[in-house]
C-alpha positions, 0 to 999 in steps of 0.5 A: 500500500502506498504511503497516504502521506505521499502525494502522487498526481491526479490521473488523466480521465483517459488513464482513469477510464482505462484502469477501470475498463481493464480491471473487470470489476467494480472499484472504489475510490480507495482502491483507485487512489492506491493504484495512482498513489494519491494522498488522502487529501486528493480523494475528493478531487478523484471522486469529482472526476469519477462522477464527471465520467459517470455522468458522461457515460464513460464509466458506470456507478455501482453500489456503495460508491463503486465504479465499473466499465460501462456497457454503453457508448459515451454520449459523444463518440468517435465512429467509423463507417463500416458499410451499408445496410440493405436500404443503403443506409450507413452502418457505423461502429465504435472505434472503442475496441471494447465493443469489437466483439458485439458492436451496438446497432447505430443508425444515422440521422442525416438531417442537417448534414452539410455536404455529401454523406460520409463514405465507407472508411470515414471516421466521424464525431457524433452525438449519440442518442439511445434508442430501442435496439441501439443508438441514433447518431447525430454527426457533428463533424468528419474527423478523417476521410480516407478512400475505402477499397471494395472488391467486387464483380463488374456488371456492364450497363448501357451508360454505367456499371454496377459493382456487386461487392464480394464482401457479403457485409456490404448489403448494397451494390455500387454505381460506376460512372461510364468514365470511371470503369477503367475499361472493365468488362462485364463479369470481371473481378475489380477493385474499386475506390468509393466516391462521395455521393449517390446516383439512382439511389446507389453509392458511387465508386470508381474502378482502380484495378482489374483482376480478370474474369471472376470465374477464373481462379487465378483472379482470386489471389490478386483480388484477396491481396488487394482487399486485405492490403497485403504488402507485396514489395519491400522498402529499399533498405530491407532489400539491400540488407537481404541482398548483402546477407551471406553465409552465417559464421560457423564459429562457436556453433555445434556442428550437426551436419553429420545428423541426417535431419529430414525437412518437414516441408515437401518438395513443392514447398517454397521454403523449408522452416523445420527439420527433425531427426530421431533415433532409438536410445542406447538402452532401447528405452524410448527415443531421442529427437532433435528438432531444428528450425531456421536461425532467422536471428542470424540475419535479422537483428532488433531494430534493423530494416528487416526487423521493421518490415517483419514486425509490420507484416507479422507473418508470411501469407500463403495462397494455393499458387503463391506466397507473400513472404515476411522477409525478402526471398534472398532470406525466406527462400535462401539463407533462412530456409533449411535447403536440402544439402546446404549448410544453414544456421539453425536453432535446435532442441533435444527431446527424449520421449518414452515408448508411449510418446510421453516426454521424459526431458528436454533441456532448456535452453537448447542448442541455440547455436548449431549448423545443420546440413546436409538435410534431406527431403 
């Protein structure tokens, strides 16, 4: 417990709300004061802050002057336009992550709204009015407007085009002006950018990319890459670092090249991440296993250009016909791949199991500096 005579400083409203939301239970002034190391004399000011937050709907009052996370949105909230309903009306969702799993229904009051209605991807500041089954949003102002791309099938009409969205959450089609079709042909899978305004009751869009006949499976992969904004290229510093990479030094490593490690990935794989080996124990009681993975850390160091792009991507993305690697191919398919019959740095672990498959022991840390090869398919 903090010394009550030692004065801290009053938290910001954001810090106070965050602590209450994360606690998962009702908290009293005393508990909150201890968390922020406040003196007894500061509890009255803390109480006033809590009441202000409760009146604004940012937290909820419980019994015995305790406060908890609210199930309701604040009366003034930041919202994002996420789509359109069956009638073509805007679908709004809170940007507050607490409501991601079960977003409330929010309808929009467009009366008195100046200029074109917000488009998909726009963020707005809105005053919320609780209604049966959800909220009615009165838009105060736009906070951010950014184009939102849509993947869909282009349908040719005499003087225009119609986009049928591939995303079933978008409940309406989009109208494409004849000058904005980008040369798309009927039945093609295309990428569109939403545009402000409506025509014939439909929201507008413009074609920015064509992927080919929607009935051709080869059109699906580039469309998915575009839809999920998966980066296909690497910045120049990361490419340079990958191109300059060479064979890892064998100094200080344990030589496992005499061990016939077997790669797990088959012959069609683009890279080989893992390899295994096993032998019967000398006393014929159980098995000794070695599991090896590529030592990516030999080539990617904290904070360097490759580390930054890897953090942004998070992982490689695999499709039936192609892969978008997390690292440039010089590494993902080269030095960081346990290519058969070539020396590669690896991280390994020894595991001993009994005849029933139960683990007997596995020393930690394992052999974290080894060199493997040749490995075998």
